[in-house]
C-alpha positions in Angstrom: 100.9 -242.8 35.2 103.7 -240.3 33.5 102.8 -236.7 31.7 103.3 -238.9 28.4 101.6 -241.6 29.0 98.1 -239.3 30.3 98.8 -237.0 27.5 98.5 -240.3 24.8 95.2 -241.4 26.9 93.6 -238.3 26.3 94.5 -237.9 22.5 92.9 -241.6 22.2 89.6 -240.6 23.9 89.9 -237.5 21.8 89.6 -239.2 18.5 85.9 -241.1 18.9 84.3 -237.5 20.1 86.2 -235.7 17.0 84.4 -238.4 15.1 81.3 -237.7 16.5 81.6 -234.3 15.8 82.6 -234.6 12.2 79.4 -236.9 11.5 77.2 -233.6 13.2 79.1 -231.3 10.9 78.7 -233.3 7.9 75.0 -234.3 8.3 74.0 -230.0 9.0 74.5 -229.9 4.8 72.1 -232.6 4.6 69.6 -231.5 7.3 68.6 -228.1 5.1 65.1 -228.8 4.2 64.6 -229.2 0.5 66.8 -229.4 -2.4 70.3 -228.2 -1.4 71.9 -227.2 -4.4 68.3 -225.2 -4.8 68.6 -223.9 -1.7 72.2 -222.7 -2.0 72.1 -221.0 -5.7 68.5 -219.7 -5.2 65.1 -220.0 -7.3 66.6 -218.5 -10.2 69.3 -220.7 -11.2 68.9 -222.3 -13.7 68.8 -226.7 -14.1 72.3 -226.9 -15.6 73.9 -225.3 -12.5 71.7 -226.9 -10.2 72.9 -230.2 -11.5 76.6 -228.8 -11.9 76.0 -228.3 -8.3 75.0 -231.3 -7.0 77.5 -233.1 -8.8 80.4 -231.0 -7.5 79.0 -231.6 -4.0 78.5 -235.4 -4.6 75.1 -235.0 -3.6 74.1 -238.0 -6.4 76.2 -240.7 -4.4 75.2 -242.5 -1.3 75.0 -240.5 1.8 77.7 -243.2 3.0 79.8 -242.5 0.2 79.5 -238.8 0.8 80.6 -238.9 3.9 83.6 -241.2 3.6 84.7 -239.1 0.9 84.2 -235.8 3.2 85.9 -237.2 5.9 88.9 -238.5 4.0 89.3 -234.7 2.2 89.1 -233.6 6.0 92.0 -235.5 6.9 94.0 -234.0 3.5 93.2 -230.9 5.0 90.4 -230.0 2.5 87.2 -228.9 3.8 86.1 -227.4 0.3 85.8 -224.2 -1.4 83.5 -221.3 -0.3 80.5 -221.3 -2.4 80.2 -217.1 -2.3 83.9 -216.2 -2.6 85.1 -219.6 -4.5 88.1 -219.8 -2.2 89.0 -222.9 -0.2 87.7 -222.5 2.9 91.1 -223.4 4.7 92.4 -220.7 3.4 89.7 -218.6 4.5 89.7 -219.9 7.9 93.3 -219.7 8.9 93.8 -215.9 9.6 90.3 -215.9 11.2 91.2 -218.7 13.2 94.3 -216.7 14.6 92.3 -213.2 14.8 89.8 -215.6 17.5 92.6 -217.1 19.1 93.9 -213.6 20.0 90.7 -212.8 21.4 90.2 -215.6 23.4 93.9 -215.9 25.0 93.0 -212.0 26.4 89.5 -212.8 27.4 90.9 -216.3 29.1 94.1 -214.2 30.7 91.2 -211.8 31.8 88.9 -214.9 33.5 92.2 -216.4 35.1 93.3 -213.1 36.5 89.8 -211.7 37.9 88.6 -215.2 39.0 91.8 -216.0 41.1 91.9 -212.4 42.7 88.3 -212.4 43.5 88.7 -215.9 45.1 91.4 -215.4 47.1 89.7 -211.8 48.3 86.5 -213.6 49.4 87.3 -217.2 50.5 89.5 -216.0 53.6 86.8 -214.1 54.5 83.9 -216.4 54.1 80.5 -214.6 55.1 81.9 -211.3 55.8 80.9 -208.0 54.2 83.6 -208.9 51.0 82.9 -212.5 50.5 79.1 -211.4 50.0 79.9 -208.8 47.9 82.1 -211.1 45.8 79.1 -213.5 45.6 76.8 -210.1 44.4 78.9 -209.5 41.8 79.8 -213.1 40.6 76.0 -213.6 40.0 75.3 -210.2 38.5 78.3 -211.3 35.6 76.8 -214.6 35.0 73.4 -213.4 34.5 74.2 -210.6 32.1 73.9 -211.8 28.4 76.8 -211.6 26.2 75.0 -209.5 23.4 73.1 -207.0 25.6 76.4 -206.7 27.6 78.4 -206.4 24.6 75.7 -203.1 23.4 75.9 -201.4 26.8 79.9 -201.4 26.9 79.8 -200.4 23.0 77.5 -197.6 23.9 79.1 -196.3 26.9 82.8 -196.5 26.5 82.5 -196.5 22.7 80.0 -193.9 21.7 79.3 -191.9 24.4 82.8 -191.5 26.3 85.0 -192.7 23.2 87.4 -194.1 25.5 87.7 -197.6 23.4 87.2 -198.2 19.6 84.3 -199.8 18.8 84.9 -201.7 15.9 87.9 -203.8 14.4 91.5 -205.5 16.2 93.1 -201.9 14.6 92.6 -198.6 13.2 91.6 -198.5 9.7 93.5 -195.3 8.5 96.9 -196.0 10.3 97.3 -199.8 11.6 99.1 -200.0 14.4 101.0 -202.7 16.5 100.2 -204.3 20.0 99.6 -201.5 21.9 96.6 -201.0 19.3 95.5 -204.2 19.1 95.3 -204.2 23.1 93.2 -201.3 22.8 90.5 -202.7 20.7 90.7 -205.8 22.6 89.3 -204.5 25.8 85.4 -203.9 25.1 85.2 -207.8 23.6 87.0 -209.4 26.0 85.1 -208.0 29.0 82.1 -209.2 26.6 83.4 -212.7 26.3 85.0 -213.1 29.6 82.2 -211.5 32.2 80.3 -214.9 32.8 83.4 -217.6 32.8 84.7 -215.0 35.7 81.6 -215.6 37.6 82.1 -219.3 36.9 85.5 -219.9 38.0 85.5 -217.3 40.9 82.3 -219.7 42.1 84.3 -223.2 41.7 87.4 -222.0 43.0 85.8 -220.0 45.9 83.8 -222.8 47.2 86.7 -225.3 47.0 89.3 -222.6 48.8 86.6 -222.3 51.8 86.8 -226.6 51.6 90.6 -226.4 52.0 90.3 -223.7 54.9 88.2 -225.9 57.0 90.9 -228.9 56.6 92.3 -229.8 59.9 96.1 -229.3 59.0 94.9 -225.4 58.2 93.5 -225.3 61.9 96.4 -227.0 62.7 98.4 -224.4 61.1 96.4 -221.2 63.0 97.5 -222.8 65.5 101.0 -222.8 65.4 100.4 -219.2 64.7 100.5 -218.6 61.2 99.2 -215.3 60.0 95.8 -215.5 57.4 98.0 -214.5 54.5 100.6 -217.2 55.3 97.8 -219.8 55.7 96.3 -218.7 52.5 99.7 -218.3 50.1 101.0 -221.5 51.7 97.7 -224.1 51.5 95.1 -222.4 50.3 96.1 -221.5 47.0 98.5 -224.3 46.6 95.7 -226.7 47.0 93.0 -225.2 45.1 95.4 -225.0 42.0 94.1 -228.4 40.7 90.6 -226.8 41.0 91.4 -223.4 39.7 93.3 -224.7 36.8 90.8 -227.3 35.5 87.8 -224.9 35.7 89.8 -222.4 33.7 91.0 -224.9 31.7 87.4 -225.6 30.6 86.7 -222.2 29.9 88.6 -222.5 26.8 86.3 -223.9 24.9 83.8 -222.1 26.3 85.4 -218.6 25.2 86.2 -219.8 21.7 82.4 -220.0 21.8 81.7 -217.1 23.2 83.3 -214.6 20.9 81.0 -215.7 18.2 78.3 -213.1 19.9 81.0 -210.6 20.2 82.8 -210.4 16.7 79.4 -209.8 15.6 78.7 -207.0 17.9 82.4 -205.6 17.8 83.2 -206.3 13.9 86.3 -208.5 15.3 87.4 -210.5 12.3 87.3 -213.9 13.6 85.8 -217.9 13.1 82.4 -215.9 14.6 82.2 -213.2 11.9 82.8 -215.3 9.5 80.3 -217.9 10.4 77.8 -215.1 10.3 78.5 -214.1 7.2 78.3 -217.6 6.2 74.9 -218.0 7.5 73.5 -215.2 5.8 75.2 -216.3 2.2 74.3 -219.8 3.0 77.8 -220.8 2.5 77.5 -224.4 3.7 81.4 -225.4 3.1 82.6 -222.0 5.4 80.2 -223.0 7.6 80.9 -226.7 7.8 84.3 -225.3 8.8 83.2 -222.4 11.3 81.5 -225.1 13.1 84.3 -228.0 13.3 87.1 -225.7 14.2 84.6 -224.4 17.2 84.4 -228.2 18.0 88.4 -229.1 17.9 88.8 -226.2 19.9 86.6 -227.1 22.7 87.6 -231.2 22.4 91.1 -229.8 22.9 90.6 -226.9 25.5 89.5 -229.6 27.8 92.3 -232.6 27.0 94.4 -229.4 27.7 92.5 -228.7 31.1 93.0 -232.6 32.3 97.2 -232.3 31.5 97.4 -229.0 33.7 95.1 -231.0 36.2 97.4 -234.3 35.9 100.6 -232.1 36.5 99.4 -230.0 39.4 97.8 -232.7 41.7 100.3 -235.6 42.7 97.7 -238.0 43.9 97.1 -238.0 39.5 100.2 -239.7 39.4 
């Protein structure tokens, strides 16, 4: 199957998944206990205000009609208006999505680089001290909660040693360029990437160990090829599809993980916006944030499948 045909097939598979996501996101508004209008406006709201909000949200219509209207507006790019800011949700989400994607890209770069280096350093030295050290390191990284690791890094590298900034994307007094952005990104990216580094390293290492035990690798050793040549020519090349697959699957996970990281480091992205919206009971913004996270997760999985299809000749 060609790449174009495969992409088209994967996009068709993604349609029912995205529709299911919209159902869940829409029902999140209906699952709020009690009167939704009263929950949003509070007990000090007048009856006229409650009726106006019910009419604005279409709560007087049947549930199926409400969903159909909301889905039609969604296809038009209209998620609704923020209750707290009185602005279109899409207008609020736009720059926040970009900021979260920047942090996710930095975290994904760190995950792929560290996962690849640790795998190549560990697998060819199976059951040696270096291999066991890498396994122990990945076990520790996988066990660290995001919020705990973020607070620890913030305290030592931000407050105590003052090596990195503790908040935001740029300096508030004198906002700079790319260098300043990368300086602010170090701690949030490490916090977000830690557990994913462990996952990518463990899976890639296991696959590379299997490849190094294949007959053609043993034959290469018998021909006198060095360990470096065997690893680079055979092990790495045949492990790339697995590495790309597990690495691509981290896209959605990292985008979801930045929600906690953004709260800790005050990074102005979707996660911080979602936290503020929950505190203010701004349901349209909450729906928009959850919808964005779900879409990025689905698209990340699709990108992963396309990359694996392109790298693995057997898939074609």
